[in-house]
C-alpha positions in Angstrom: -16.0 -5.4 -37.9 -13.9 -2.5 -36.6 -11.0 -3.1 -34.3 -10.7 -1.0 -31.1 -7.5 1.1 -31.2 -5.8 3.0 -28.5 -3.1 5.7 -28.8 -0.5 3.4 -27.3 2.7 2.5 -29.2 3.2 -1.1 -30.2 6.6 -1.3 -28.4 9.2 0.7 -26.5 12.9 0.7 -26.8 15.8 0.6 -24.3 16.2 4.4 -24.6 12.5 4.9 -23.8 12.7 2.8 -20.7 15.9 4.4 -19.5 14.6 7.9 -20.2 11.4 7.4 -18.2 13.2 5.7 -15.3 15.6 8.6 -15.1 12.8 11.1 -15.4 11.3 9.5 -12.3 14.6 9.5 -10.5 14.6 5.8 -9.8 17.3 3.2 -9.8 16.8 0.1 -11.8 15.9 -1.8 -8.6 13.2 0.8 -7.6 11.9 1.0 -11.1 11.6 -2.8 -11.1 9.6 -2.7 -7.9 7.3 0.0 -9.3 6.6 -1.9 -12.5 6.3 -5.3 -11.0 9.3 -6.7 -12.9 12.6 -8.1 -11.7 15.8 -6.0 -11.7 17.4 -8.3 -14.3 14.4 -7.7 -16.6 14.9 -4.0 -16.4 18.7 -4.4 -17.0 18.0 -6.6 -20.0 15.5 -4.2 -21.5 17.8 -1.2 -21.0 20.8 -3.1 -22.4 18.9 -4.4 -25.4 18.6 -3.0 -28.9 15.2 -4.5 -29.7 11.6 -3.8 -29.2 10.0 -4.4 -25.8 6.3 -5.2 -25.9 3.6 -6.1 -23.4 2.0 -4.2 -20.4 5.2 -2.2 -19.9 4.4 -0.2 -23.0 1.2 1.2 -21.6 2.7 1.6 -18.1 5.7 3.5 -19.5 3.4 5.9 -21.4 1.3 6.5 -18.3 4.4 7.2 -16.2 5.9 9.5 -18.8 2.7 11.5 -19.1 2.1 11.6 -15.4 5.5 11.2 -13.5 4.0 12.4 -10.3 1.9 9.2 -10.1 5.1 7.2 -9.1 5.5 9.6 -6.2 1.9 9.1 -5.2 2.6 5.4 -4.8 5.9 5.7 -3.0 6.1 4.3 0.5 8.4 6.4 2.6 11.1 5.0 4.8 9.8 3.9 8.2 10.7 6.4 10.9 8.3 5.4 13.7 8.2 2.3 15.9 5.0 1.1 14.5 3.7 1.0 10.9 0.3 -0.3 9.9 -1.0 -0.9 6.4 -4.8 -0.8 6.1 -5.5 -3.1 3.3 -8.4 -4.1 1.0 -7.6 -7.5 -0.2 -4.1 -7.0 -1.5 -4.3 -3.3 -2.1 -2.8 -0.8 0.3 -5.4 1.8 1.2 -3.8 3.7 4.1 -0.3 3.7 5.6 -0.4 4.6 9.3 2.8 5.5 11.1 2.5 5.5 14.9 4.7 6.6 17.8 2.9 5.5 20.9 5.3 7.2 23.3 4.7 10.5 21.6 1.0 9.7 20.9 1.5 10.7 17.3 -0.1 9.4 14.2 0.8 10.2 10.6 -1.1 8.7 7.6 -0.8 8.5 3.8 -3.8 7.5 1.8 -3.1 5.5 -1.4 -6.7 5.7 -2.6 -9.1 8.5 -3.4 -12.1 6.4 -2.4 -13.1 7.6 1.1 -14.8 4.4 2.0 -11.5 2.5 1.5 -9.5 4.9 3.7 -8.8 4.0 7.4 -10.0 7.4 8.5 -12.3 8.4 5.7 -11.9 12.1 4.8 -9.8 12.8 7.9 -6.2 13.4 6.8 -4.8 14.1 10.2 -6.3 11.7 12.8 -5.6 12.2 16.5 -4.1 9.4 18.6 -7.6 8.9 20.1 -9.0 8.4 16.6 -6.3 5.9 15.9 -7.2 4.0 19.0 -10.9 4.0 18.0 -9.8 2.8 14.5 -8.0 -0.2 16.1 -11.0 -1.0 18.3 -13.2 -0.9 15.2 -11.1 -3.8 13.8 -11.7 -6.0 16.9 -14.5 -7.8 18.5 -16.4 -5.6 21.0 -15.3 -5.2 24.6 -18.7 -6.4 25.6 -18.4 -9.8 23.8 -19.9 -12.7 25.7 -17.3 -14.9 27.3 -14.6 -12.3 26.5 -12.2 -13.8 29.1 -12.2 -17.2 27.3 -11.7 -15.6 23.9 -8.7 -13.6 25.2 -7.4 -16.8 26.8 -7.7 -18.7 23.5 -5.7 -15.8 21.9 -3.1 -16.0 24.6 -3.7 -12.3 25.5 -3.7 -11.1 29.1 -6.3 -8.4 28.6 -8.5 -6.6 26.0 -5.9 -4.6 24.0 -7.1 -3.6 20.5 -3.5 -3.3 19.2 -2.6 -6.9 20.3 -5.9 -8.2 19.1 -5.4 -6.6 15.6 -1.8 -8.0 15.6 -3.2 -11.5 16.3 -6.1 -11.3 13.9 -4.8 -8.9 11.3 -7.9 -6.9 12.1 -10.0 -9.2 9.8 -13.7 -8.9 10.2 -16.2 -11.5 8.9 -18.2 -8.9 7.0 -15.5 -7.2 4.9 -12.3 -7.7 2.9 -10.3 -5.1 4.9 -7.4 -6.1 7.1 -4.3 -4.6 8.8 -0.7 -5.5 8.4 1.6 -4.4 11.2 5.3 -3.8 11.1 7.2 -3.1 14.3 
């Protein structure tokens, strides 16, 4: 019986971890966030003189071979009053930054799968398309007994943003939802 082998080292060293982290231009804290480890773990690995094993070995090799991948996953600092994350289960699909007073929308897609993106292939949605997106994550305006539903939600009127904020834009038929940061 033949074992499956991959071109992945058995371990990495403190120097390997430090070299890749610096190549990415990340602090120990940011590198810990990227790799799903704690900052003390990164500190311990970089200060150690032994072998580090586990999933970090493969991840480190992937990041060293493709350092731009870390940049593709970076979430920029929030500069607009509203930020929405269009999620599929726990995965961020699209980040949506909105300034309602300027009626501006800027998005970053974190998936190449068009069906998982908030606006599909559209990389520069208009404010009207953003509003349509919000409404698509709500129950319809024509819903029977709409007034009572809004009363139950403690909403004064049909406002897709407020409805999405209350319901996280969850729909019964899918695993997508919206996280809002103000």
